[in-house]
Structures are given as structure tokens and as C-alpha cells.
VEXMARTI-640376 format. One record per residue (C-alpha): residue number from 0; residue in one letter; x, y, z; chain. Coordinates in nm, 4 decimals. Example, Ala and Ser with C-alpha at 12.3 -4.5 7.8 and 13.67 -1.06 7.14 Angstrom:
2
sevo, marti, x, y, z, mipa
0, A, 1.2300, -0.4500, 0.7800, A
1, S, 1.3670, -0.1060, 0.7140, A
This chain:
421
sevo, marti, x, y, z, mipa
0, M, 9.7818, 19.2233, 7.2775, A
1, T, 9.6577, 19.0154, 7.5699, A
2, A, 9.6429, 18.6376, 7.4902, A
3, P, 9.2876, 18.5018, 7.4908, A
4, N, 9.1819, 18.3378, 7.8194, A
5, V, 9.0279, 17.9922, 7.7912, A
6, L, 8.7803, 18.0867, 8.0602, A
7, D, 8.6196, 18.3404, 7.8170, A
8, E, 8.5901, 18.0576, 7.5576, A
9, L, 8.4358, 17.8232, 7.8079, A
10, E, 8.1892, 18.0804, 7.9314, A
11, W, 8.0783, 18.1710, 7.5780, A
12, R, 8.0240, 17.8091, 7.5025, A
13, G, 7.8077, 17.7670, 7.8104, A
14, L, 8.0466, 17.5280, 7.9796, A
15, I, 8.0699, 17.6870, 8.3217, A
16, A, 7.7814, 17.5954, 8.5528, A
17, H, 7.9760, 17.6518, 8.8770, A
18, A, 8.3248, 17.7699, 8.9648, A
19, T, 8.5348, 17.8574, 9.2599, A
20, D, 8.6584, 18.2219, 9.2699, A
21, R, 8.6299, 18.3145, 8.8988, A
22, D, 8.8604, 18.6081, 8.9176, A
23, A, 9.1368, 18.3947, 9.0738, A
24, L, 9.0645, 18.1168, 8.8229, A
25, R, 9.0870, 18.3653, 8.5297, A
26, A, 9.4135, 18.4995, 8.6643, A
27, A, 9.5629, 18.1533, 8.7041, A
28, L, 9.4646, 18.0548, 8.3550, A
29, G, 9.6160, 18.3716, 8.2138, A
30, E, 9.9557, 18.3307, 8.3898, A
31, G, 10.0832, 18.0183, 8.2088, A
32, S, 10.0107, 17.6499, 8.1633, A
33, V, 9.7837, 17.5290, 8.4417, A
34, R, 9.7960, 17.1592, 8.5228, A
35, F, 9.4422, 17.0367, 8.5438, A
36, Y, 9.2643, 16.7086, 8.5915, A
37, V, 8.9368, 16.5488, 8.5056, A
38, G, 8.8289, 16.2015, 8.6188, A
39, F, 8.6304, 15.9175, 8.4702, A
40, D, 8.5093, 15.6252, 8.6711, A
41, P, 8.5008, 15.2945, 8.4770, A
42, T, 8.1496, 15.1988, 8.5818, A
43, A, 8.0712, 15.0828, 8.2283, A
44, P, 8.2899, 14.9530, 7.9391, A
45, S, 8.2536, 15.2802, 7.7474, A
46, L, 8.2219, 15.6543, 7.7938, A
47, H, 7.8911, 15.8139, 7.6979, A
48, M, 7.7542, 16.1544, 7.5932, A
49, G, 7.7856, 16.3037, 7.9427, A
50, N, 8.1513, 16.2061, 7.9547, A
51, L, 8.2008, 16.3604, 7.6106, A
52, V, 8.1343, 16.7024, 7.7610, A
53, Q, 8.4350, 16.6593, 7.9855, A
54, V, 8.6517, 16.5081, 7.7099, A
55, V, 8.6003, 16.7986, 7.4707, A
56, T, 8.6447, 17.0470, 7.7606, A
57, A, 8.9800, 16.8873, 7.8413, A
58, R, 9.0765, 16.9182, 7.4763, A
59, R, 8.9851, 17.2898, 7.4723, A
60, L, 9.2000, 17.3583, 7.7779, A
61, Q, 9.4939, 17.1747, 7.6198, A
62, Q, 9.4481, 17.3681, 7.2927, A
63, F, 9.4847, 17.6903, 7.4970, A
64, G, 9.8213, 17.5613, 7.6357, A
65, H, 9.7114, 17.4057, 7.9619, A
66, T, 9.8294, 17.0574, 8.0785, A
67, P, 9.5886, 16.7675, 8.1196, A
68, F, 9.6048, 16.4916, 8.3756, A
69, I, 9.3373, 16.2378, 8.2720, A
70, L, 9.2393, 16.0239, 8.5659, A
71, V, 9.0694, 15.6862, 8.5188, A
72, G, 8.9348, 15.5710, 8.8489, A
73, G, 9.0435, 15.2128, 8.8976, A
74, A, 8.9851, 15.2577, 9.2711, A
75, T, 8.6823, 15.4798, 9.2761, A
76, G, 8.5342, 15.2657, 8.9997, A
77, M, 8.5345, 14.9755, 9.2402, A
78, I, 8.2733, 15.1653, 9.4431, A
79, G, 8.0953, 15.4142, 9.2170, A
80, D, 7.9564, 15.7482, 9.3042, A
81, P, 7.6317, 15.7230, 9.5051, A
82, R, 7.3168, 15.7374, 9.2901, A
83, D, 6.9987, 15.9219, 9.3796, A
84, S, 6.8314, 15.5835, 9.4564, A
85, G, 6.9573, 15.2331, 9.5305, A
86, E, 7.3063, 15.0942, 9.5836, A
87, R, 7.5297, 15.0256, 9.2854, A
88, T, 7.6254, 14.6775, 9.2062, A
89, L, 7.9932, 14.6369, 9.2881, A
90, N, 8.1972, 14.5081, 9.0007, A
91, D, 8.4926, 14.2635, 9.0495, A
92, L, 8.8496, 14.3748, 9.0159, A
93, D, 8.9039, 14.2053, 8.6760, A
94, T, 8.6034, 14.3761, 8.5282, A
95, V, 8.7043, 14.7185, 8.6616, A
96, K, 9.0584, 14.6669, 8.5259, A
97, D, 8.9243, 14.5835, 8.1792, A
98, W, 8.6863, 14.8811, 8.1797, A
99, T, 8.9678, 15.1056, 8.3035, A
100, E, 9.1775, 15.0191, 8.0055, A
101, R, 8.8902, 15.0675, 7.7623, A
102, V, 8.8028, 15.4112, 7.9019, A
103, R, 9.1726, 15.5134, 7.9163, A
104, A, 9.2100, 15.4290, 7.5471, A
105, Q, 8.8947, 15.6222, 7.4572, A
106, V, 8.9948, 15.9409, 7.6413, A
107, S, 9.3552, 15.9338, 7.5201, A
108, A, 9.2369, 15.9710, 7.1645, A
109, F, 9.1101, 16.3191, 7.2315, A
110, V, 9.4200, 16.4783, 7.3882, A
111, H, 9.7753, 16.4780, 7.2617, A
112, A, 10.0496, 16.3076, 7.4570, A
113, E, 10.3464, 16.5040, 7.3117, A
114, G, 10.4743, 16.8607, 7.3404, A
115, D, 10.5153, 17.1092, 7.6226, A
116, N, 10.1643, 17.0448, 7.7596, A
117, A, 10.1418, 16.6739, 7.6884, A
118, A, 9.8640, 16.4851, 7.8621, A
119, T, 9.9426, 16.2377, 8.1420, A
120, M, 9.7187, 15.9348, 8.2086, A
121, V, 9.6848, 15.8352, 8.5725, A
122, N, 9.4908, 15.5694, 8.7633, A
123, N, 9.3896, 15.6361, 9.1275, A
124, Y, 9.4264, 15.2646, 9.2050, A
125, D, 9.8025, 15.3182, 9.1918, A
126, W, 9.8016, 15.5369, 9.5035, A
127, T, 9.4931, 15.4028, 9.6761, A
128, A, 9.5326, 15.0262, 9.6765, A
129, S, 9.8308, 15.0210, 9.9163, A
130, L, 9.6874, 15.2782, 10.1600, A
131, S, 9.6136, 15.1269, 10.4979, A
132, T, 9.2803, 15.1845, 10.6679, A
133, I, 9.4494, 15.3586, 10.9619, A
134, D, 9.6315, 15.6005, 10.7359, A
135, F, 9.3195, 15.6687, 10.5340, A
136, L, 9.1187, 15.7509, 10.8479, A
137, R, 9.3978, 15.9586, 11.0047, A
138, D, 9.5154, 16.1507, 10.7014, A
139, V, 9.1904, 16.1943, 10.5093, A
140, G, 8.8850, 16.1014, 10.7205, A
141, K, 8.9711, 16.3476, 10.9905, A
142, H, 8.9186, 16.6350, 10.7526, A
143, F, 8.5517, 16.5431, 10.6781, A
144, P, 8.2939, 16.6491, 10.9386, A
145, V, 8.0122, 16.3997, 10.9384, A
146, N, 7.7456, 16.6686, 10.9754, A
147, R, 7.8632, 16.8244, 10.6444, A
148, M, 7.8698, 16.4903, 10.4789, A
149, L, 7.5142, 16.4217, 10.5892, A
150, A, 7.4061, 16.7564, 10.4388, A
151, R, 7.5139, 16.6579, 10.0899, A
152, D, 7.2071, 16.6370, 9.8599, A
153, T, 7.2774, 16.2787, 9.7370, A
154, V, 7.3205, 16.1524, 10.0934, A
155, K, 7.0036, 16.3307, 10.2197, A
156, R, 6.8042, 16.1705, 9.9416, A
157, R, 6.9333, 15.8321, 10.0337, A
158, L, 6.9147, 15.8525, 10.4133, A
159, E, 6.5502, 15.7308, 10.4328, A
160, S, 6.6033, 15.4359, 10.1921, A
161, G, 6.9499, 15.3657, 10.3133, A
162, I, 7.3028, 15.4198, 10.2022, A
163, S, 7.6043, 15.1998, 10.2746, A
164, F, 7.9213, 15.3223, 10.4435, A
165, T, 8.1007, 15.2324, 10.1211, A
166, E, 7.9043, 15.4780, 9.9090, A
167, F, 7.8894, 15.7313, 10.1947, A
168, S, 8.2688, 15.7336, 10.1890, A
169, Y, 8.3110, 15.7806, 9.8100, A
170, V, 8.3641, 16.1567, 9.8450, A
171, L, 8.6758, 16.0860, 10.0572, A
172, L, 8.8379, 15.8704, 9.7864, A
173, Q, 8.7645, 16.1228, 9.5107, A
174, S, 8.8896, 16.4163, 9.7242, A
175, M, 9.2059, 16.2259, 9.7964, A
176, D, 9.2784, 16.2229, 9.4189, A
177, Y, 9.2972, 16.6014, 9.4079, A
178, L, 9.5259, 16.6137, 9.7037, A
179, H, 9.7570, 16.3473, 9.5592, A
180, L, 9.7761, 16.5078, 9.2104, A
181, H, 9.8406, 16.8487, 9.3673, A
182, R, 10.1199, 16.7287, 9.5905, A
183, D, 10.2899, 16.4957, 9.3474, A
184, H, 10.2212, 16.6685, 9.0144, A
185, G, 10.1353, 17.0300, 9.0852, A
186, V, 9.7774, 17.0032, 8.9561, A
187, S, 9.5774, 17.3120, 9.0623, A
188, L, 9.2506, 17.2791, 8.8737, A
189, Q, 8.9814, 17.0112, 8.8653, A
190, F, 8.6648, 17.0132, 8.6650, A
191, G, 8.3764, 16.7660, 8.6022, A
192, G, 8.0038, 16.7555, 8.5583, A
193, S, 7.7718, 16.9652, 8.7756, A
194, D, 7.6437, 16.6461, 8.9450, A
195, Q, 7.9977, 16.6072, 9.0757, A
196, W, 8.0285, 16.9605, 9.2159, A
197, G, 8.0024, 16.8441, 9.5788, A
198, N, 8.2873, 16.5928, 9.5280, A
199, I, 8.4971, 16.8439, 9.3388, A
200, T, 8.4732, 17.1193, 9.6001, A
201, A, 8.5407, 16.8650, 9.8702, A
202, G, 8.8664, 16.7801, 9.6983, A
203, A, 8.9662, 17.1421, 9.6701, A
204, E, 8.8827, 17.1942, 10.0351, A
205, L, 9.0853, 16.8830, 10.1475, A
206, T, 9.3819, 17.0094, 9.9483, A
207, R, 9.3598, 17.3493, 10.1186, A
208, R, 9.3279, 17.1945, 10.4615, A
209, V, 9.6253, 16.9629, 10.4198, A
210, T, 9.8656, 17.1820, 10.2148, A
211, G, 9.7444, 17.5348, 10.2810, A
212, D, 9.7237, 17.5934, 9.9021, A
213, H, 9.4217, 17.7376, 9.7377, A
214, V, 9.3357, 17.5417, 9.4245, A
215, H, 9.0620, 17.5919, 9.1606, A
216, A, 8.7573, 17.4061, 9.0256, A
217, F, 8.4677, 17.4383, 8.7955, A
218, A, 8.1756, 17.2236, 8.6812, A
219, T, 8.0070, 17.1903, 8.3433, A
220, P, 7.6276, 17.1974, 8.3136, A
221, L, 7.4037, 16.9021, 8.2821, A
222, I, 7.2925, 16.8691, 7.9170, A
223, T, 6.9113, 16.8386, 7.8914, A
224, K, 6.6405, 16.8350, 7.6298, A
225, T, 6.4040, 17.1301, 7.5883, A
226, D, 6.1631, 16.9638, 7.8238, A
227, G, 6.4209, 16.9436, 8.0928, A
228, T, 6.4818, 16.5639, 8.0771, A
229, K, 6.8306, 16.4193, 8.0460, A
230, Y, 7.0060, 16.3887, 7.7159, A
231, G, 7.2345, 16.0984, 7.6487, A
232, K, 6.9670, 15.8259, 7.6351, A
233, T, 6.8235, 15.6634, 7.3255, A
234, E, 6.5673, 15.3936, 7.2902, A
235, G, 6.8545, 15.1422, 7.2940, A
236, G, 7.0155, 15.2856, 7.6054, A
237, A, 7.2953, 15.5339, 7.6682, A
238, L, 7.4595, 15.7281, 7.3914, A
239, W, 7.7813, 15.5288, 7.4045, A
240, L, 8.1060, 15.6355, 7.2317, A
241, D, 8.2195, 15.2757, 7.1746, A
242, P, 8.1217, 15.1823, 6.8125, A
243, E, 8.0491, 14.8264, 6.9258, A
244, M, 7.7904, 14.9490, 7.1707, A
245, M, 7.6430, 15.2170, 6.9491, A
246, S, 7.7121, 15.2174, 6.5797, A
247, P, 7.8545, 15.5365, 6.4167, A
248, Y, 7.5395, 15.5365, 6.2013, A
249, A, 7.3063, 15.5455, 6.5015, A
250, F, 7.5389, 15.7951, 6.6685, A
251, H, 7.5201, 16.0219, 6.3594, A
252, Q, 7.1408, 15.9905, 6.3501, A
253, F, 7.1101, 16.0999, 6.7093, A
254, W, 7.2757, 16.4277, 6.6458, A
255, L, 7.0770, 16.4775, 6.3267, A
256, N, 6.7616, 16.4659, 6.5381, A
257, V, 6.8545, 16.7289, 6.7994, A
258, E, 6.5758, 16.9823, 6.8458, A
259, D, 6.6048, 17.3158, 6.6666, A
260, E, 6.5942, 17.4962, 7.0085, A
261, K, 6.9058, 17.3066, 7.1284, A
262, V, 7.1189, 17.2905, 6.8222, A
263, G, 7.3112, 17.6126, 6.8974, A
264, E, 7.3860, 17.4954, 7.2469, A
265, M, 7.5101, 17.1585, 7.1130, A
266, L, 7.7251, 17.3211, 6.8550, A
267, R, 7.8956, 17.5322, 7.1181, A
268, I, 7.9508, 17.2488, 7.3634, A
269, F, 8.0466, 16.9623, 7.1418, A
270, T, 8.2168, 17.1083, 6.8350, A
271, F, 8.5278, 17.3127, 6.7753, A
272, L, 8.3659, 17.5427, 6.5119, A
273, S, 8.4305, 17.9150, 6.5512, A
274, R, 8.1847, 18.1600, 6.7014, A
275, E, 8.1166, 18.3029, 6.3543, A
276, E, 8.0409, 17.9530, 6.2041, A
277, I, 7.8079, 17.8620, 6.4899, A
278, E, 7.6199, 18.1904, 6.4908, A
279, D, 7.5750, 18.1509, 6.1084, A
280, L, 7.4389, 17.7989, 6.1540, A
281, E, 7.2058, 17.9217, 6.4305, A
282, A, 7.0750, 18.1942, 6.1903, A
283, Q, 7.0206, 17.9400, 5.9190, A
284, T, 6.8338, 17.7124, 6.1569, A
285, A, 6.6083, 17.9984, 6.2655, A
286, E, 6.5333, 18.1145, 5.9118, A
287, K, 6.4981, 17.7847, 5.7411, A
288, P, 6.4611, 17.5081, 6.0029, A
289, F, 6.3444, 17.2585, 5.7409, A
290, L, 6.6954, 17.2530, 5.5859, A
291, R, 6.8363, 17.1352, 5.9270, A
292, A, 7.1722, 17.2983, 5.8455, A
293, G, 7.2711, 17.3124, 6.2175, A
294, Q, 7.1832, 16.9538, 6.2846, A
295, K, 7.3678, 16.8275, 5.9744, A
296, R, 7.6879, 17.0117, 6.0618, A
297, L, 7.6528, 16.9106, 6.4320, A
298, A, 7.6118, 16.5408, 6.3340, A
299, D, 7.9126, 16.5528, 6.0950, A
300, E, 8.1388, 16.7344, 6.3356, A
301, V, 8.0688, 16.5210, 6.6524, A
302, T, 8.0683, 16.1870, 6.4593, A
303, S, 8.4040, 16.2765, 6.3005, A
304, L, 8.5413, 16.3803, 6.6357, A
305, V, 8.4444, 16.0550, 6.7996, A
306, H, 8.4640, 15.8013, 6.5152, A
307, G, 8.6612, 15.9658, 6.2336, A
308, E, 8.5683, 16.1271, 5.9047, A
309, D, 8.5466, 15.7909, 5.7200, A
310, E, 8.2739, 15.6609, 5.9506, A
311, T, 8.0884, 15.9921, 5.9095, A
312, E, 8.0872, 15.9536, 5.5403, A
313, Q, 7.9693, 15.5967, 5.5641, A
314, A, 7.6882, 15.7031, 5.7926, A
315, K, 7.5767, 15.9741, 5.5544, A
316, A, 7.6012, 15.7378, 5.2564, A
317, A, 7.3949, 15.4751, 5.4401, A
318, A, 7.1189, 15.7260, 5.5314, A
319, G, 7.1061, 15.8441, 5.1672, A
320, A, 7.1178, 15.4988, 5.0170, A
321, L, 6.8307, 15.3685, 5.2349, A
322, F, 6.6018, 15.6284, 5.0785, A
323, G, 6.7195, 15.5669, 4.7198, A
324, G, 6.9804, 15.8426, 4.7132, A
325, G, 7.2894, 15.6354, 4.6742, A
326, D, 7.4553, 15.3014, 4.5906, A
327, L, 7.3982, 15.0449, 4.8633, A
328, T, 7.6796, 14.8242, 4.7285, A
329, V, 7.9506, 15.0755, 4.8278, A
330, L, 7.8542, 15.0505, 5.1989, A
331, R, 8.0636, 14.8431, 5.4322, A
332, P, 7.8625, 14.5399, 5.5609, A
333, G, 7.8923, 14.6652, 5.9183, A
334, T, 7.7557, 15.0067, 5.8323, A
335, L, 7.4704, 14.8644, 5.6330, A
336, A, 7.3859, 14.6187, 5.9138, A
337, S, 7.3827, 14.8863, 6.1814, A
338, A, 7.1767, 15.1230, 5.9646, A
339, L, 6.9136, 14.8564, 5.8944, A
340, R, 6.9020, 14.7363, 6.2557, A
341, E, 6.8513, 15.0966, 6.3655, A
342, A, 6.5621, 15.1382, 6.1200, A
343, G, 6.4129, 14.8005, 6.2123, A
344, T, 6.4383, 14.4744, 6.0200, A
345, T, 6.2424, 14.1558, 5.9432, A
346, R, 6.4136, 13.8219, 5.9573, A
347, V, 6.3588, 13.5677, 5.6848, A
348, A, 6.5070, 13.2212, 5.6663, A
349, R, 6.7229, 13.1610, 5.3607, A
350, A, 6.5057, 12.8709, 5.2670, A
351, D, 6.2013, 13.0998, 5.2631, A
352, L, 6.3386, 13.3411, 5.0106, A
353, A, 6.0728, 13.3555, 4.7384, A
354, S, 5.9218, 13.6083, 4.5061, A
355, V, 5.9510, 13.9757, 4.5603, A
356, V, 5.5860, 13.9849, 4.6270, A
357, D, 5.6159, 13.7353, 4.9117, A
358, V, 5.9051, 13.9216, 5.0751, A
359, F, 5.7272, 14.2598, 5.0447, A
360, V, 5.4388, 14.1070, 5.2450, A
361, A, 5.6691, 13.9436, 5.4997, A
362, A, 5.8530, 14.2810, 5.5525, A
363, G, 5.5232, 14.4656, 5.6060, A
364, L, 5.5458, 14.6887, 5.2989, A
365, A, 5.2275, 14.5366, 5.1664, A
366, K, 4.9244, 14.3995, 5.3456, A
367, S, 4.8590, 14.1320, 5.0836, A
368, K, 5.0075, 13.9720, 4.7741, A
369, G, 4.7560, 14.1646, 4.5669, A
370, E, 4.8722, 14.4943, 4.7077, A
371, A, 5.2327, 14.3960, 4.6498, A
372, R, 5.1604, 14.3091, 4.2897, A
373, R, 4.9954, 14.6408, 4.2351, A
374, T, 5.2976, 14.8163, 4.3829, A
375, V, 5.5213, 14.6388, 4.1320, A
376, A, 5.2863, 14.7112, 3.8394, A
377, E, 5.2829, 15.0817, 3.9343, A
378, G, 5.6586, 15.0979, 3.9399, A
379, G, 5.6873, 15.1582, 4.3091, A
380, A, 5.8729, 14.8404, 4.4236, A
381, Y, 6.2499, 14.8469, 4.4705, A
382, V, 6.5010, 14.5890, 4.5915, A
383, N, 6.8402, 14.7350, 4.6847, A
384, N, 6.7354, 15.0559, 4.5065, A
385, V, 6.6707, 14.8755, 4.1844, A
386, R, 6.3109, 14.8953, 4.0480, A
387, I, 6.1450, 14.5544, 4.0147, A
388, E, 5.9147, 14.5266, 3.7131, A
389, D, 5.8290, 14.1583, 3.7362, A
390, P, 5.5956, 14.0520, 4.0250, A
391, E, 5.7264, 13.6949, 3.9860, A
392, H, 6.0875, 13.8040, 4.0284, A
393, Q, 6.2543, 13.5456, 4.2482, A
394, L, 6.5026, 13.6594, 4.5118, A
395, G, 6.8172, 13.4575, 4.5806, A
396, D, 7.1693, 13.4731, 4.7201, A
397, G, 7.2775, 13.7001, 4.4371, A
398, D, 7.0427, 13.9722, 4.5629, A
399, L, 7.1814, 13.9769, 4.9148, A
400, L, 7.4023, 14.2697, 5.0207, A
401, G, 7.6919, 14.1565, 5.2379, A
402, G, 7.5681, 13.8063, 5.2043, A
403, R, 7.2603, 13.8574, 5.4266, A
404, W, 7.0693, 14.1802, 5.3671, A
405, L, 6.7927, 14.3098, 5.1416, A
406, V, 6.6774, 14.6652, 5.1345, A
407, L, 6.3136, 14.6965, 5.0154, A
408, R, 6.1487, 15.0184, 4.9312, A
409, R, 5.7934, 15.1094, 4.8358, A
410, G, 5.7783, 15.4521, 4.6688, A
411, K, 6.0131, 15.7234, 4.7985, A
412, K, 5.9618, 15.6999, 5.1721, A
413, K, 5.8655, 15.3563, 5.2891, A
414, F, 6.1461, 15.1066, 5.3251, A
415, A, 6.2291, 14.7976, 5.5232, A
416, G, 6.5400, 14.5945, 5.5909, A
417, V, 6.5298, 14.2124, 5.5612, A
418, E, 6.7960, 13.9988, 5.7373, A
419, V, 6.8279, 13.6602, 5.5779, A
420, S, 6.9584, 13.3939, 5.8037, A
């Protein structure tokens, strides 16, 4: 029986937007372990959702027996790929070094560093920093016709407003990475996001021009919402993978709220569930969308992949407890804090802690003290999921979760967090 080819898996999952000669790529991937690389520029202290597409794709290739070289761009990160509008702010060397280590640690958690196809972490600063200007221009620059560089979409969009020589030359630096990894490590495949396709093919072309070898490349698609706008942004900013920049609770909530029309695509791209499991979840979503079976499994799988199963269980417990379905006291203080901040909180000074009626009004769950009293009398007022029966009940330090939080609820659906400072 013929061994399965990873290209078939990637195509079924919708992960191939562009590729060099597909027949040649399929043949290479079927002949043995291919050394491949994917790069991440440390232009921020954390990876985000767009990077996660590349991370899980690298993991899939490794699972099929291919050998990853994970490049963190300590050199290219000093410049940054040209944006559609406006020059990037150049970060200093210490910042880039710090971010390089953070990104390296994040990516290394997704691929294994042992075995026959162990991953190798590389930093292009190592072979770029000592390169002289003369050697760079002679050995690399001469292979890049300016007319072709001017025809690049990003450059054309920037010509009218202006683009520095620094950003204009970024493609040369990235292309040099492929040449170096091919010559020194036998790497013959690069992939990245579709917005990098011009840079990726330029690297393949430079490698062919210098060595005479034909190497391979493909690009993954841009992930968009049903209206065509970019995914990966939330009200608070990018969908970061660093738990300090985006809590596991908020991360889990994001995936829970994916549109029904996109849940199948997201399951294919971001999870390692089988085709049968994904198709079953798609059928459930189509037949009974109100159960959100696809979104729930998606949120659990991706959060566990990025943050671990324990954080996933904490995120689920927090969501349930906020709406009265669980014990708030079992939540870790950090999980509770992130969940309440995500939902929105009211700050109250410790000296102003008073009756439950006063705090309900302060938190916006009642318009007046009279309305708050009626809520208590009708049995609809809860503090930390415990029903309050006395409108004169005084709140104090003993009521605070984690020493600083109150969870107020009016009825089944209206709740508010109170941060006591």
C-alpha cells in the first residue's frame, strides 16, 4: 500500500493557496523525509492567530515524517516585511533579541526536537550579521532585477506614498535565508502565508540561480471571516498566543464564537481531528446550529493545543460558573480575573463596600435601590452564585473571591463583575 502523502492531507484541509509545481512537490514529499522551513519575524513579543496556521502546518508535516527547520528572524525582524501603508517602526537590537527568544520558545512547543526528523531552531541573524555590504550586493543583490522588484504588489502600493530602501530590500534578506538553509542544511521546501508568496518564490528563485537546484514552496491561505475581513483581531487587539497578552479564557471564547459558516474550515485548519470527526461536527452544526457542537469542540481543541488541557478546563469552568452553572471558588484567581475583565467589570473601593443593594446599583444590575430591593425580594439576586435573601446584607472581605472579586447576577442571564481595590 502506498504511504499517505502529506500534500493530500494539506489540500483536504484547505491549506494550499499557492504552490510551485505540485506534481514535483508531491513526488518529493513521497520519496522520504523532506527538510522544510518556515519563518517567523519577531515584530511583536508573541505569535498570533495568523502564525498559528504556519505552526500547525509545520506540526502536520513533521507528523508525516518530514524534518522542520524553524527560523526566527533575528535579522529580518530588525526591518520587518513592508506593510501596505506606512513604514514600520524599527525596533532596537535588545528588543528584537528578547522577542526572538519569546517567539522561539512559543514555536518550539509545537514540534518535537527528538527522533529521526527532529526540529532544528535557527536564527537568520547568525548568518546575516557578519555579512559585508559588498558581499551582500555581489552575491545576492545581483540576482534581483529592479524592474521585477518594482512590480511586486506591496512595492507598487507603496511607491506613491514612499518606501525606504530598507523595506524595499527586505525580500533580498528573506530570500537569502532559503539559499543558506538549502546549501548548509539541505532544506528544499519553504512555506508561509499567502501574503508572503512573493518573498517565498523569490527565495526559491535565488536558490535556483545560485545553486542550479530546483526547490519547492507553497503558501497557506489568508483566514478571513464570512464577510471577507481578516480574522485574528478582537476588540482588545490581535489574537495573541501568549497567555499574558490574551488570557486562555478570552482565547477559548474567541473560538466559541466562530460563525457557523466558518466552523468546518477552522476545524480543518487548526485542529488535528480526523476527517470523519470533522465531517460529523459539520453535520451537527448544519442540523442543530443552536447546540454549537462544532464551535465547542473547536474551542476545546485549539485552546488545549496552545495553552494545555488544564487551562481549557479552567476556561470552561469559568464560563459556566459566571452564569450560575458551577462553583466560582474552584477557579484560579487568574482565570477568574481574566474572565471578569473580558466580560466587563465595575471598580469599587474597598471602603465603599456596602449593602448588596448598593453594589447592585453600582454595578449597573439595577437602576435604583428600589429596583435592587425588588430583585432580592423576588429571589433573583446572587452574589458569587449564592442567592441573597436579605436586602440589607452587608458585603465584606469574606465575600471576595481571590481577595478582590465579586460576581453579581440578576436572574439567569444578567451578571456583572466587581473589582474591589
